[in-house]
C-alpha positions in Angstrom: 111.5 78.6 114.7 112.4 82.3 115.9 110.2 84.8 114.5 111.8 87.9 116.0 110.4 90.9 116.1 107.4 91.4 113.2 106.8 94.8 113.2 110.5 95.8 112.9 112.4 92.6 110.6 115.8 92.9 110.2 117.1 92.3 106.4 120.2 91.7 105.4 122.6 88.7 104.2 124.0 86.1 106.9 127.7 85.9 107.6 127.7 82.5 106.8 125.4 80.3 104.7 122.5 78.5 106.8 122.9 74.6 107.7 121.9 72.0 105.3 122.0 68.7 104.0 123.8 70.1 100.9 126.3 72.7 101.5 128.1 72.5 98.1 124.6 74.1 96.6 123.8 76.5 99.1 127.6 77.5 98.7 127.2 78.0 95.0 124.0 79.9 95.4 125.0 82.1 98.0 128.3 82.8 95.4 125.8 83.2 92.5 123.9 86.2 94.4 126.8 88.0 95.8 128.0 87.9 92.4 125.5 89.1 90.4 123.9 91.6 93.0 126.9 92.8 95.5 124.9 96.3 96.7 122.5 96.9 98.9 118.8 97.6 98.6 119.1 101.8 98.4 116.7 102.1 101.5 117.6 105.9 101.4 116.1 106.3 97.4 112.8 105.3 99.0 112.6 108.4 101.3 113.5 110.9 98.5 110.5 112.3 96.4 112.5 111.9 93.0 110.9 109.2 91.3 113.3 108.7 88.4 116.4 108.8 90.9 114.7 105.9 92.8 114.2 104.1 89.4 117.7 104.6 88.3 119.1 103.5 91.9 116.7 100.3 91.6 118.2 99.3 88.2 121.6 99.7 89.4 120.9 97.5 92.1 119.2 95.0 89.7 121.6 95.2 87.3 123.5 91.8 87.9 119.7 90.1 87.1 118.7 91.8 84.4 122.1 90.9 82.9 121.8 87.3 83.1 117.9 87.9 82.4 119.4 89.2 79.1 121.9 86.4 78.7 118.9 84.1 79.1 117.0 85.4 76.5 119.8 85.5 74.4 120.3 81.6 74.3 116.6 80.9 74.4 116.2 82.7 71.5 119.9 82.3 69.8 120.6 78.2 70.5 117.1 77.1 68.6 118.1 79.4 65.7 121.5 78.0 65.4 119.9 74.5 65.7 117.4 75.3 63.2 120.1 76.5 60.7 122.5 73.7 60.5 119.5 71.2 60.5 117.8 73.0 57.3 121.0 74.8 56.2 123.3 72.1 55.6 125.6 73.4 52.8 
């Protein structure tokens, strides 16, 4: 296993998906990640002293995941509520 330079790691998406025994699943996961997080991490905003600007850039960076979390929470609460209404309120 190649560790590379530990003191100065290089982060970034690879040009191709890593080899795996399940290439379909790996491709689907990488496609989802590219869909929900297309922007790079705002490293330049880390240098600035303005905390509110950094937080706004970080929220913009994480916007795709925040939308997915909101949809997930909506389904977690909405699906059981609709099921309860169908079971208990059979008009």
